[in-house]
DOLUM-445629 format. One record per residue: residue in one letter; residue number from 1; x, y, z of N, C-alpha, C in turn. Coordinates in Angstrom, 2 decimals, always signed. Example, Ala and Ser with C-alpha at 12.3 -4.5 7.8 and 13.67 -1.06 7.14 Angstrom:
<sites>
+------+-----+---------+---------+---------+---------+---------+---------+---------+---------+---------+
! rest !  nr !      nX !      nY !      nZ !     caX !     caY !     caZ !      cX !      cY !      cZ !
+------+-----+---------+---------+---------+---------+---------+---------+---------+---------+---------+
!    a !   1 !  +13.19 !   -5.69 !   +7.80 !  +12.30 !   -4.50 !   +7.80 !  +13.20 !   -3.30 !   +7.80 !
!    s !   2 !  +12.85 !   -2.25 !   +7.08 !  +13.67 !   -1.06 !   +7.14 !  +12.90 !   +0.03 !   +7.87 !
+------+-----+---------+---------+---------+---------+---------+---------+---------+---------+---------+
</sites>
This chain:
<sites>
+------+-----+---------+---------+---------+---------+---------+---------+---------+---------+---------+
! rest !  nr !      nX !      nY !      nZ !     caX !     caY !     caZ !      cX !      cY !      cZ !
+------+-----+---------+---------+---------+---------+---------+---------+---------+---------+---------+
!    m !   1 !  +50.43 !  +73.79 !  +74.21 !  +49.86 !  +75.13 !  +74.11 !  +50.35 !  +75.95 !  +75.21 !
!    a !   2 !  +51.01 !  +77.21 !  +74.94 !  +51.45 !  +78.16 !  +75.99 !  +50.19 !  +78.56 !  +76.89 !
!    t !   3 !  +50.39 !  +78.77 !  +77.95 !  +49.43 !  +79.43 !  +78.93 !  +49.44 !  +80.90 !  +78.72 !
!    v !   4 !  +48.33 !  +81.50 !  +79.24 !  +48.18 !  +82.90 !  +79.18 !  +49.47 !  +83.64 !  +79.62 !
!    d !   5 !  +49.90 !  +83.19 !  +80.68 !  +50.89 !  +83.78 !  +81.58 !  +52.19 !  +83.71 !  +80.76 !
!    n !   6 !  +52.54 !  +82.62 !  +80.28 !  +53.62 !  +82.22 !  +79.37 !  +53.76 !  +82.90 !  +78.08 !
!    l !   7 !  +52.76 !  +83.02 !  +77.27 !  +52.36 !  +83.88 !  +76.30 !  +52.81 !  +85.42 !  +76.64 !
!    r !   8 !  +52.29 !  +85.88 !  +77.72 !  +52.42 !  +87.23 !  +77.93 !  +53.91 !  +87.57 !  +78.16 !
!    n !   9 !  +54.64 !  +86.55 !  +79.11 !  +55.92 !  +86.92 !  +79.32 !  +56.88 !  +86.84 !  +78.11 !
!    e !  10 !  +56.51 !  +85.70 !  +77.17 !  +57.11 !  +85.88 !  +75.89 !  +57.10 !  +87.16 !  +74.98 !
!    l !  11 !  +55.91 !  +87.65 !  +75.10 !  +55.67 !  +89.02 !  +74.51 !  +56.44 !  +90.11 !  +75.08 !
!    i !  12 !  +56.38 !  +90.06 !  +76.24 !  +57.13 !  +91.09 !  +77.05 !  +58.60 !  +91.07 !  +76.76 !
!    e !  13 !  +59.13 !  +89.74 !  +76.73 !  +60.57 !  +89.71 !  +76.43 !  +60.85 !  +90.14 !  +74.95 !
!    k !  14 !  +59.97 !  +89.76 !  +74.14 !  +60.26 !  +90.27 !  +72.78 !  +60.07 !  +91.79 !  +72.51 !
!    i !  15 !  +59.06 !  +92.29 !  +73.11 !  +58.87 !  +93.69 !  +73.06 !  +60.17 !  +94.40 !  +73.80 !
!    l !  16 !  +60.75 !  +93.97 !  +74.84 !  +61.83 !  +94.48 !  +75.50 !  +62.96 !  +94.70 !  +74.64 !
!    s !  17 !  +63.13 !  +93.58 !  +73.61 !  +64.14 !  +93.41 !  +72.68 !  +64.22 !  +94.47 !  +71.53 !
!    i !  18 !  +63.01 !  +95.23 !  +71.29 !  +62.84 !  +95.95 !  +70.26 !  +63.29 !  +97.29 !  +70.36 !
!    n !  19 !  +64.05 !  +97.96 !  +69.42 !  +64.74 !  +99.34 !  +69.67 !  +64.10 ! +100.30 !  +68.59 !
!    n !  20 !  +63.19 !  +99.66 !  +67.73 !  +62.50 ! +100.57 !  +66.62 !  +61.29 ! +101.27 !  +67.34 !
!    k !  21 !  +61.51 ! +102.62 !  +67.32 !  +60.56 ! +103.25 !  +68.00 !  +59.02 ! +103.24 !  +67.04 !
!    a !  22 !  +59.14 ! +103.36 !  +65.92 !  +57.87 ! +103.34 !  +64.94 !  +57.45 ! +101.92 !  +65.11 !
!    f !  23 !  +58.07 ! +100.87 !  +65.33 !  +57.50 !  +99.59 !  +65.38 !  +56.73 !  +99.47 !  +66.77 !
!    l !  24 !  +57.56 ! +100.06 !  +67.84 !  +56.87 ! +100.03 !  +69.23 !  +55.55 ! +100.80 !  +69.20 !
!    e !  25 !  +55.58 ! +101.99 !  +68.54 !  +54.28 ! +102.64 !  +68.55 !  +53.20 ! +102.12 !  +67.72 !
!    a !  26 !  +53.64 ! +101.24 !  +66.71 !  +52.54 ! +100.50 !  +65.92 !  +52.02 !  +99.35 !  +66.91 !
!    i !  27 !  +52.87 !  +98.79 !  +67.62 !  +52.47 !  +97.82 !  +68.63 !  +51.60 !  +98.46 !  +69.84 !
!    d !  28 !  +51.99 !  +99.56 !  +70.27 !  +51.19 ! +100.26 !  +71.29 !  +49.85 ! +100.55 !  +70.71 !
!    q !  29 !  +49.53 ! +100.94 !  +69.30 !  +48.37 ! +101.27 !  +68.60 !  +47.63 ! +100.09 !  +68.52 !
!    l !  30 !  +48.28 !  +98.99 !  +68.09 !  +47.50 !  +97.59 !  +67.93 !  +46.91 !  +97.29 !  +69.22 !
!    i !  31 !  +47.71 !  +97.33 !  +70.16 !  +47.11 !  +96.92 !  +71.50 !  +45.96 !  +97.73 !  +72.04 !
!    s !  32 !  +46.18 !  +99.19 !  +72.02 !  +45.19 !  +99.97 !  +72.42 !  +43.92 ! +100.02 !  +71.50 !
!    s !  33 !  +43.95 !  +99.66 !  +70.31 !  +42.69 !  +99.62 !  +69.47 !  +41.99 !  +98.06 !  +69.76 !
!    g !  34 !  +42.81 !  +97.32 !  +69.97 !  +42.38 !  +95.77 !  +70.44 !  +41.51 !  +95.64 !  +71.67 !
!    s !  35 !  +41.93 !  +96.54 !  +72.72 !  +41.14 !  +96.44 !  +73.96 !  +39.97 !  +97.33 !  +73.70 !
!    s !  36 !  +39.83 !  +98.22 !  +72.98 !  +38.36 !  +98.92 !  +72.78 !  +37.62 !  +98.14 !  +71.93 !
!    a !  37 !  +38.08 !  +97.03 !  +71.02 !  +37.24 !  +96.26 !  +70.13 !  +36.76 !  +95.16 !  +70.98 !
!    l !  38 !  +37.24 !  +95.02 !  +72.02 !  +36.76 !  +93.69 !  +72.99 !  +35.67 !  +94.50 !  +73.87 !
!    e !  39 !  +35.47 !  +95.65 !  +73.86 !  +34.24 !  +96.43 !  +74.77 !  +33.10 !  +95.77 !  +74.02 !
!    m !  40 !  +31.98 !  +95.50 !  +74.89 !  +30.71 !  +95.17 !  +74.33 !  +29.89 !  +96.44 !  +74.11 !
!    s !  41 !  +29.13 !  +96.29 !  +72.96 !  +28.38 !  +97.71 !  +72.63 !  +26.94 !  +97.08 !  +72.61 !
!    e !  42 !  +26.07 !  +97.88 !  +72.96 !  +24.82 !  +97.77 !  +73.12 !  +24.03 !  +97.64 !  +71.70 !
!    l !  43 !  +23.21 !  +96.74 !  +71.46 !  +22.31 !  +96.73 !  +70.17 !  +21.15 !  +97.60 !  +70.43 !
!    t !  44 !  +20.84 !  +98.32 !  +69.14 !  +19.70 !  +98.95 !  +69.13 !  +18.39 !  +97.99 !  +69.16 !
!    e !  45 !  +17.29 !  +98.60 !  +69.48 !  +16.02 !  +97.67 !  +69.44 !  +16.00 !  +97.31 !  +67.99 !
!    d !  46 !  +16.04 !  +98.02 !  +66.94 !  +15.86 !  +97.49 !  +65.51 !  +17.06 !  +96.44 !  +65.29 !
!    q !  47 !  +18.15 !  +96.47 !  +65.68 !  +19.14 !  +95.40 !  +65.41 !  +18.57 !  +94.06 !  +66.22 !
!    k !  48 !  +17.97 !  +94.23 !  +67.29 !  +17.42 !  +93.07 !  +68.09 !  +16.33 !  +92.47 !  +67.57 !
!    k !  49 !  +15.30 !  +93.14 !  +66.89 !  +14.37 !  +92.85 !  +66.20 !  +14.83 !  +92.12 !  +64.81 !
!    m !  50 !  +15.76 !  +92.52 !  +64.25 !  +16.19 !  +91.86 !  +62.97 !  +16.96 !  +90.64 !  +63.35 !
!    l !  51 !  +17.63 !  +90.43 !  +64.57 !  +18.18 !  +89.20 !  +64.79 !  +17.15 !  +88.12 !  +65.25 !
!    k !  52 !  +16.08 !  +88.51 !  +65.96 !  +15.07 !  +87.65 !  +66.31 !  +14.29 !  +87.34 !  +65.02 !
!    m !  53 !  +14.20 !  +88.19 !  +63.86 !  +13.60 !  +87.85 !  +62.70 !  +14.38 !  +86.78 !  +61.83 !
!    s !  54 !  +15.83 !  +86.90 !  +62.10 !  +16.68 !  +85.87 !  +61.49 !  +16.76 !  +84.64 !  +61.92 !
!    e !  55 !  +16.55 !  +84.72 !  +63.37 !  +16.45 !  +83.41 !  +64.06 !  +15.10 !  +82.59 !  +63.55 !
!    e !  56 !  +13.91 !  +83.39 !  +63.51 !  +12.75 !  +82.62 !  +62.95 !  +12.89 !  +82.21 !  +61.65 !
!    d !  57 !  +13.42 !  +83.05 !  +60.68 !  +13.55 !  +82.60 !  +59.52 !  +14.39 !  +81.26 !  +59.39 !
!    s !  58 !  +15.49 !  +81.21 !  +60.23 !  +16.25 !  +79.79 !  +60.16 !  +15.52 !  +78.70 !  +60.78 !
!    k !  59 !  +14.74 !  +79.00 !  +61.84 !  +13.96 !  +78.03 !  +62.34 !  +12.88 !  +77.48 !  +61.38 !
!    n !  60 !  +12.43 !  +78.25 !  +60.66 !  +11.31 !  +77.79 !  +59.68 !  +11.79 !  +77.58 !  +58.28 !
!    g !  61 !  +13.03 !  +77.35 !  +58.13 !  +13.73 !  +77.00 !  +56.93 !  +13.57 !  +77.99 !  +55.57 !
!    k !  62 !  +13.36 !  +79.26 !  +56.18 !  +13.34 !  +80.36 !  +55.18 !  +14.81 !  +80.67 !  +54.88 !
!    l !  63 !  +15.55 !  +79.95 !  +54.28 !  +17.04 !  +80.14 !  +53.97 !  +17.18 !  +79.97 !  +52.50 !
!    i !  64 !  +18.25 !  +80.78 !  +51.92 !  +18.76 !  +80.57 !  +50.69 !  +20.24 !  +80.54 !  +50.63 !
!    s !  65 !  +20.67 !  +79.60 !  +49.83 !  +22.25 !  +79.42 !  +49.73 !  +23.00 !  +80.56 !  +49.10 !
!    q !  66 !  +24.10 !  +80.80 !  +49.46 !  +25.15 !  +81.90 !  +49.13 !  +25.10 !  +81.69 !  +47.48 !
!    e !  67 !  +25.13 !  +80.47 !  +46.84 !  +25.10 !  +80.40 !  +45.48 !  +23.79 !  +80.80 !  +44.81 !
!    a !  68 !  +22.74 !  +80.41 !  +45.52 !  +21.58 !  +81.20 !  +44.96 !  +21.30 !  +82.58 !  +45.08 !
!    m !  69 !  +21.85 !  +83.19 !  +46.06 !  +21.87 !  +84.70 !  +46.52 !  +22.83 !  +84.98 !  +45.25 !
!    d !  70 !  +23.81 !  +84.64 !  +44.99 !  +24.77 !  +85.32 !  +44.09 !  +24.13 !  +85.30 !  +42.76 !
!    k !  71 !  +23.56 !  +84.05 !  +42.30 !  +23.00 !  +84.28 !  +40.96 !  +21.60 !  +84.89 !  +41.03 !
!    r !  72 !  +20.76 !  +85.32 !  +42.05 !  +19.90 !  +86.30 !  +42.10 !  +20.43 !  +87.75 !  +41.78 !
!    n !  73 !  +21.52 !  +87.86 !  +42.63 !  +22.17 !  +89.23 !  +42.49 !  +22.50 !  +89.66 !  +41.28 !
!    l !  74 !  +23.27 !  +88.54 !  +40.56 !  +23.72 !  +88.84 !  +39.13 !  +22.43 !  +88.89 !  +38.36 !
!    e !  75 !  +21.50 !  +88.26 !  +38.30 !  +20.47 !  +88.57 !  +37.37 !  +19.86 !  +90.02 !  +37.64 !
!    w !  76 !  +19.70 !  +90.34 !  +38.85 !  +19.23 !  +91.67 !  +39.17 !  +20.16 !  +92.80 !  +38.58 !
!    l !  77 !  +21.45 !  +92.70 !  +38.68 !  +22.38 !  +93.54 !  +38.22 !  +22.25 !  +93.56 !  +36.63 !
!    n !  78 !  +22.12 !  +92.63 !  +35.99 !  +22.05 !  +92.38 !  +34.57 !  +21.04 !  +92.88 !  +34.25 !
!    a !  79 !  +19.83 !  +93.04 !  +34.82 !  +18.44 !  +93.60 !  +34.39 !  +18.70 !  +95.12 !  +34.33 !
!    m !  80 !  +19.54 !  +95.68 !  +35.04 !  +19.62 !  +97.19 !  +35.07 !  +20.09 !  +97.79 !  +33.81 !
+------+-----+---------+---------+---------+---------+---------+---------+---------+---------+---------+
</sites>
């Protein structure tokens, strides 16, 4: 597996060989949007409460399978 430095250098070499302006702009946009996606965002108090409730439900075995949820949703939709 390539180290981070090796991978970075390989990417730089590949980018240097590209002459297509639109392609380079797309790469630039991808890299720019990727770095902002890595920034941490603060959860709201309501989001934190919901996560804690979910953890408690999981600990207490209050779970439903995806299959059972799909069946429940279909029944609800068909009842409308």
